[in-house]
C-alpha positions in Angstrom: 6.8 25.7 -1.9 8.4 26.0 -5.4 6.2 24.3 -8.0 7.6 22.1 -10.8 5.5 20.6 -13.6 6.8 17.2 -14.9 5.3 15.9 -18.1 5.4 12.1 -18.6 6.7 10.7 -21.9 3.8 10.0 -24.2 4.8 6.3 -24.3 4.9 5.8 -20.5 2.1 6.0 -17.9 4.4 6.3 -14.9 7.9 7.2 -13.7 9.6 5.6 -10.7 9.9 7.9 -7.7 13.7 7.8 -7.4 14.0 8.6 -11.1 11.6 11.5 -10.9 13.7 13.1 -8.2 16.7 12.8 -10.5 14.9 14.0 -13.6 13.7 17.2 -11.9 17.2 17.9 -10.5 16.6 17.3 -6.8 19.4 14.8 -6.7 22.3 13.7 -8.9 21.5 10.1 -9.5 18.8 7.4 -9.1 20.8 6.1 -6.1 20.7 9.5 -4.4 17.0 9.6 -5.1 16.6 6.2 -3.4 18.5 7.5 -0.3 16.2 10.6 -0.2 13.1 8.4 -0.3 14.5 6.0 2.4 15.2 9.0 4.7 11.5 9.8 4.8 11.6 13.3 3.4 9.6 12.6 0.2 5.8 12.8 0.2 3.4 11.6 -2.5 -0.1 13.1 -2.4 0.6 14.3 1.2 1.8 11.0 2.6 5.3 10.0 3.4 6.5 7.5 0.7 9.2 5.0 1.6 9.0 2.8 -1.6 12.0 3.9 -3.6 10.7 2.8 -7.0 6.9 3.3 -6.5 5.2 4.3 -9.7 4.2 7.9 -10.0 1.4 8.5 -12.4 -0.3 11.6 -14.0 -2.3 13.5 -11.4 -0.1 12.8 -8.5 2.0 15.4 -6.6 5.4 14.7 -5.1 6.8 17.1 -2.4 10.4 17.2 -1.2 12.8 19.8 0.2 10.5 22.7 -0.4 9.6 21.7 -4.0 6.2 20.5 -5.2 6.2 18.3 -8.4 3.0 18.1 -10.3 3.0 15.1 -12.6 1.0 15.4 -15.8 0.3 13.2 -18.8 2.4 13.6 -21.9 0.9 14.8 -25.1 
């Protein structure tokens, strides 16, 4: 699985799942990210996640389409 490290903005403690998928380049828009989540191909910490705008915080791992995204706190 290809690893990606995503650093949260220092002023934010979370990012919405659909936006994370867009920000790391797995989809072209937040709407496309919502469709990916709804299709059941996205896992958060090993569990299928169907909530499109669930809050992803530092320490969590998101996996989708052969990519593993490690979310870390911003400096």
